[in-house]
C-alpha positions as CSV (number, residue, x, y, z in Angstrom):
1,M,-12.6,-51.5,27.7
2,D,-8.8,-51.4,28.6
3,K,-7.3,-48.5,30.5
4,K,-5.3,-47.2,27.6
5,R,-8.4,-46.9,25.4
6,K,-10.3,-45.1,28.3
7,L,-7.5,-42.6,28.6
8,L,-7.5,-41.9,24.9
9,I,-11.2,-41.2,24.9
10,K,-10.8,-38.8,27.9
11,L,-8.0,-37.0,26.2
12,L,-9.7,-36.7,22.7
13,P,-11.8,-33.6,23.4
14,A,-8.7,-31.8,24.7
15,A,-6.8,-32.8,21.6
16,I,-9.5,-31.5,19.3
17,L,-9.5,-28.2,21.2
18,I,-5.8,-27.8,20.8
19,F,-5.9,-28.4,17.1
20,A,-8.9,-26.1,16.7
21,T,-7.1,-23.2,18.3
22,D,-4.2,-23.6,15.9
23,I,-6.5,-23.1,12.8
24,Q,-5.8,-19.7,11.1
25,A,-9.2,-17.9,10.9
26,R,-9.2,-14.7,8.9
27,P,-11.3,-11.7,9.8
28,D,-15.0,-11.6,8.9
29,L,-14.8,-8.7,6.4
30,A,-17.5,-6.3,5.2
31,I,-16.7,-3.6,2.7
32,A,-19.3,-1.1,1.6
33,V,-18.6,1.4,-1.2
34,A,-20.7,4.6,-0.9
35,R,-22.2,5.9,-4.2
36,S,-20.6,9.1,-5.5
37,H,-20.2,10.9,-8.7
38,G,-16.6,11.3,-7.7
39,W,-15.9,7.7,-8.8
40,G,-16.5,8.7,-12.4
41,N,-17.3,5.7,-14.6
42,A,-16.3,3.1,-12.0
43,S,-19.3,1.3,-10.5
44,T,-19.4,0.7,-6.8
45,R,-19.8,-3.0,-7.4
46,D,-16.6,-3.2,-9.4
47,I,-14.7,-1.0,-6.9
48,Q,-15.9,-3.4,-4.1
49,K,-14.5,-6.4,-6.0
50,V,-11.1,-4.7,-6.3
51,L,-11.0,-3.7,-2.7
52,E,-12.0,-7.2,-1.6
53,S,-9.1,-8.6,-3.7
54,V,-6.7,-6.3,-1.9
55,A,-8.1,-7.5,1.5
56,D,-7.9,-11.1,0.4
57,E,-4.2,-10.8,0.0
58,L,-3.4,-8.8,3.2
59,L,-5.8,-10.6,5.5
60,E,-5.1,-14.2,4.4
61,N,-3.2,-15.1,7.6
62,V,-4.6,-12.5,10.0
63,S,-6.1,-14.4,12.9
64,S,-6.1,-11.8,15.7
65,V,-8.9,-9.7,14.3
66,G,-12.5,-10.9,14.5
67,R,-14.5,-8.6,12.3
68,L,-13.7,-5.6,10.1
69,S,-16.4,-3.4,8.7
70,I,-15.2,-0.7,6.3
71,I,-17.1,2.0,4.6
72,V,-15.3,3.5,1.6
73,R,-16.1,6.9,0.3
74,F,-14.8,9.1,-2.5
75,D,-13.1,12.2,-1.1
76,A,-10.6,14.5,-2.8
77,R,-8.8,14.8,0.5
78,G,-8.0,11.1,0.5
79,P,-6.6,8.6,0.7
80,R,-7.1,8.6,4.4
81,T,-8.5,6.5,7.2
82,L,-10.5,8.4,9.8
83,Y,-10.0,7.9,13.5
84,K,-13.6,8.4,14.3
85,R,-15.8,5.4,13.4
86,E,-19.4,5.2,12.4
87,K,-22.0,4.4,15.0
88,N,-21.8,0.6,14.5
89,G,-18.0,0.7,14.6
90,E,-17.3,0.8,10.9
91,F,-14.0,2.2,9.8
92,I,-14.2,5.1,7.3
93,V,-11.7,5.1,4.4
94,W,-11.5,8.0,1.9
95,L,-10.1,7.1,-1.5
96,N,-9.3,9.6,-4.2
97,V,-9.5,7.7,-7.5
98,V,-11.6,8.5,-10.6
99,D,-12.8,6.0,-13.2
100,R,-11.7,2.4,-13.6
101,R,-8.1,2.8,-12.4
102,W,-8.0,-0.5,-10.6
103,A,-4.2,-0.3,-9.8
104,Q,-4.7,3.1,-8.1
105,F,-7.7,1.8,-6.1
106,S,-5.6,-1.2,-5.1
107,Y,-2.6,0.9,-4.1
108,Q,-4.5,3.4,-2.0
109,F,-6.7,0.9,-0.3
110,G,-3.7,-1.4,0.5
111,H,-2.1,1.5,2.4
112,E,-5.2,2.4,4.3
113,L,-6.0,-1.2,5.2
114,S,-2.6,-1.4,6.9
115,H,-3.6,1.7,9.0
116,I,-6.7,-0.2,10.1
117,L,-4.7,-3.2,11.1
118,T,-2.3,-1.0,13.1
119,I,-4.9,1.5,14.4
120,N,-3.5,3.9,16.9
121,Q,-6.2,4.2,19.7
122,K,-4.9,7.5,20.9
123,N,-5.5,9.3,17.6
124,T,-2.2,11.2,17.9
125,T,0.7,11.6,15.5
126,T,3.8,10.4,17.2
127,P,7.5,10.5,16.2
128,N,7.1,6.9,15.1
129,Q,4.2,7.6,12.8
130,W,6.7,7.3,9.8
131,F,6.9,3.6,10.5
132,E,3.2,3.1,10.1
133,E,3.4,5.1,6.8
134,S,6.2,2.8,5.6
135,L,4.1,-0.2,6.6
136,G,1.2,1.3,4.5
137,E,3.5,1.5,1.5
138,T,4.7,-2.0,2.2
139,A,1.1,-3.3,2.3
140,S,0.4,-1.8,-1.1
141,L,3.4,-3.4,-2.7
142,F,2.7,-6.7,-1.0
143,A,-1.0,-6.9,-1.9
144,M,-0.6,-5.8,-5.5
145,R,2.2,-8.3,-6.2
146,R,0.0,-11.1,-5.0
147,M,-3.1,-9.7,-6.7
148,A,-1.3,-9.8,-10.0
149,D,-0.6,-13.5,-9.6
150,T,-4.1,-14.2,-8.3
151,W,-5.9,-12.3,-11.1
152,S,-3.9,-14.2,-13.7
153,V,-5.6,-17.4,-12.5
154,T,-8.8,-16.4,-10.7
155,P,-9.8,-12.8,-11.4
156,P,-13.0,-11.3,-9.9
157,Y,-14.5,-11.5,-13.4
158,E,-13.2,-13.6,-16.2
159,N,-12.8,-10.6,-18.5
160,W,-10.5,-9.0,-15.9
161,R,-7.9,-11.6,-16.3
162,S,-5.9,-9.4,-18.6
163,Y,-5.7,-6.7,-15.9
164,S,-3.2,-8.9,-14.0
165,G,-0.5,-7.7,-16.3
166,S,-1.4,-4.0,-15.7
167,L,-1.3,-4.6,-11.9
168,R,2.1,-6.1,-12.2
169,T,3.5,-3.3,-14.4
170,Y,2.1,-0.7,-12.1
171,I,3.6,-2.1,-8.9
172,D,6.9,-3.0,-10.6
173,E,7.2,0.7,-11.7
174,Q,6.4,1.9,-8.2
175,Y,9.0,-0.4,-6.7
176,A,11.7,0.7,-9.2
177,E,11.3,4.4,-8.6
178,E,14.7,6.1,-8.1
179,H,13.8,7.6,-4.7
180,R,13.1,4.1,-3.3
181,K,16.7,3.0,-4.0
182,L,19.6,3.3,-1.5
183,P,22.5,5.6,-2.6
184,P,25.3,3.6,-4.1
185,G,27.6,2.1,-1.5
186,T,25.3,2.9,1.4
187,S,23.7,0.2,3.6
188,F,20.2,0.6,4.8
189,K,21.3,0.7,8.5
190,K,23.7,3.6,7.7
191,W,21.0,5.3,5.6
192,F,18.4,5.0,8.4
193,K,20.7,6.3,11.1
194,A,21.2,9.4,9.0
195,N,17.6,9.9,8.1
196,E,15.8,8.8,11.3
197,P,15.8,12.2,13.0
198,G,14.1,13.8,9.9
199,M,11.5,11.0,9.6
200,R,10.6,11.3,13.3
201,A,10.2,15.1,12.9
202,D,8.0,14.7,9.8
203,P,6.4,11.2,9.3
204,Y,5.1,12.1,5.9
205,L,8.4,12.3,4.0
206,R,7.0,10.0,1.3
207,D,10.3,9.4,-0.5
208,K,12.0,8.2,2.7
209,D,8.9,6.2,3.8
210,E,8.8,4.5,0.5
211,L,12.5,3.6,0.5
212,A,12.0,2.0,3.9
213,A,9.0,0.1,2.5
214,N,11.1,-1.4,-0.3
215,Q,13.5,-2.7,2.4
216,L,10.6,-4.1,4.5
217,L,8.8,-5.9,1.7
218,A,11.0,-9.0,1.6
219,Y,10.5,-9.6,5.3
220,F,6.8,-9.4,4.9
221,E,6.7,-11.6,1.9
222,N,8.9,-14.2,3.6
223,Y,6.8,-14.6,6.8
224,A,3.2,-15.7,6.4
225,G,2.1,-14.2,9.7
226,S,3.5,-10.7,9.0
227,W,0.2,-8.8,8.8
228,D,-1.1,-10.6,11.8
229,A,2.0,-9.4,13.7
230,V,1.3,-5.7,12.9
231,T,-2.0,-5.9,14.6
232,Y,-0.1,-5.9,17.9
233,L,1.9,-2.7,17.0
234,N,-0.1,-0.2,19.0
235,R,-1.6,-2.3,21.7
236,S,0.2,-0.6,24.6
237,N,-0.1,2.8,26.2
238,A,3.6,3.7,26.0
239,N,5.0,7.2,26.0
240,S,4.1,8.7,22.6
241,S,7.6,10.3,22.3
242,Q,9.5,7.1,22.9
243,S,12.4,6.1,20.8
244,F,11.9,3.9,17.8
245,K,13.8,1.1,19.6
246,S,11.4,1.3,22.6
247,Y,8.5,1.4,20.1
248,L,9.7,-1.9,18.6
249,E,10.3,-3.4,22.0
250,N,6.7,-2.6,23.1
251,W,5.5,-4.3,19.9
252,Y,7.7,-7.3,20.7
253,R,6.3,-7.5,24.2
254,N,2.7,-7.2,23.1
255,A,2.9,-9.8,20.3
256,P,2.5,-13.6,20.9
257,S,5.6,-15.8,20.8
258,R,5.0,-16.9,17.2
259,H,5.6,-13.4,15.9
260,K,8.6,-12.5,18.1
261,P,11.3,-13.8,15.7
262,F,9.8,-11.7,12.9
263,I,9.8,-8.6,15.0
264,R,13.4,-9.1,16.0
265,E,14.3,-9.3,12.3
266,I,12.5,-6.0,11.7
267,G,14.5,-4.5,14.5
268,N,17.8,-5.9,13.1
269,L,16.9,-4.4,9.7
270,F,16.8,-0.9,11.2
271,G,19.9,-1.5,13.4
272,K,17.8,-1.9,16.6
273,R,18.5,-4.9,18.8
274,I,15.2,-6.0,20.3
275,R,15.0,-7.9,23.6
């Protein structure tokens, strides 16, 4: 055997390892829907199918999370993701939807799944919480747009194919709401500079969070690894009162190099230069 061939054989296992680590592996997902009269005439099996469809779209390129176990319960106080988990580590999500309103199930769960991906380990509301709320709204828009396309071709059940149009109409109407639009003649950077103090003071100003979500959507749709990138958002123990710029810079430092250009673009959107 010549020397070149021997060298190739020695290098082959290493090459296989390199290629294997580049493969995008999505999380191992388990969703359990708890029985409740609160769901009305929607069956837990059908609800699970809808929620799995949402997860399919958001988690398609998420490779940094190994396993996600989620228990979904009806609760009139929802939608909400609880900080405290079940004994085996399951996330608890409350949804507040009655009957077979699949678009509402999708919208609420998309938002909550984003919170799971960006989970804040400190269980505290910080001045930058508004950004996570905007990401949640972005997730709902993102997932439902893709779901509408997917269900038109491969719905969970064949007789659900026609629901694809309803999903599209619902999310288009949400996206087009007046409060989600910038005032005429105002750039987003100018709008954000004026509204940032109020959003930091109250992260649940939905109209403002949703306007920001509309601006974020195109960035998330244009970068396949966007939802994998957000899993690095709260991985540091930074000061909870830090500026939004510092918050983004911590995200940038925590994320792998493949996501850094995307995070810089998000910073630029808000007028924050990330280094």
